[in-house]
N, C-alpha and C positions, 0 to 999 in steps of 0.2 A: 500467153496473150500479151502483146505489147500495148503499152499505154499510149493513147493518141496524144501526140505533142502538137502544140499550136504556137503560132507567132502572135504575141500580143503587142499591139501598137498603142501607145499612149501619147497624145499630143496636147501640150500645155503651152500657154503663153510664155514667152521667153522670161518674163519677170517672175514666173512661178516655177521655173525649171529646177532651181536649187532645192525647193521644197520637195519636189518629186524625187530628185536624185538622192537626197538625204534619206527620204523614206525607204526607197528601194535598197540603199546601202545598209540601212539598219535592219531591214526585214531579213531574218535569218534564212528563210526558205526561198527567197528570191534568187533566181539564177543570175548568171552573168547577163549584163544588158549593155546596149549601146545607146548613144544619144547623138542626134545630129540637129543642127540648127537649120531652119527652113523658113520660107516666106509663104504666108497664107494669103490667098487672093479671093476676092468675091464677098467679103464681109460687108454688111451695110456701113456706109460712111460714118454714121454716128457711133459705131462701135469701135472706131479706130482712134488712137491717140493722135495728137497733132503731128508728131514725127511720122507715124504710120500713114496719116492722110497725105503727107508730102511724098512719102515713098510709094504709096499706093498698095501697100501690103502690110500684113500683120506679122511681126516676128514671133516665131513659135519654135518649140523644140520637140522633136519626135523621139520617143524612147521605144526600143524594141527588145523584147525578151522572149525567150523560148521556155515554155513550161507545159506541164501536163494539162490537158483540157479540164480535168477534174478540179484543178486548183484556181481556175479563172474567177469564178464567183466569189470565192473566199478572199482573193486578193483585192477584187473590186470593193468588197464590203470593208476590208481593212483600210483601204485608201479613203473611202467615203467617211469612215469613222474618224480616222486620224487627221485628215485634211479636209474638213467640211467646206472650207472657202476656196478650195482648188477648183479652177475651171479646167475640165479635162474631157477631151474626146477620146474614145477608145474603139478599138476594132480587134477582132480575133480571127486569124486566118489559119486554115489547116496547113500543116507541113506534110506535103505529099511525098517528098523525097529530099535528101540532102547529102552532102559529103564534102570532101576537100580535094583539091588538086595540088599536086606538087608537095613540097616539104611543108 
């Protein structure tokens, strides 16, 4: 029986991204992950920094990692314990199929 793999997305403010990447790099059981900068829209104006108010968007970084579904809760608990001040949105998506094309 194959273990159900999922794609976990973690979204943090850009100013906290290094905390999260350092945690993931230090975590022995964390698989390969990617990170991409993005702009978040729709937040209440008072939650934005002055620079973000001018830009109209909040700078964020989204991390994606593939892991067994059974490991999700443990990773979230470790994150919460290790980085209690981290502002983090997360989402877990099933991986229905995957592969590679070309070399």
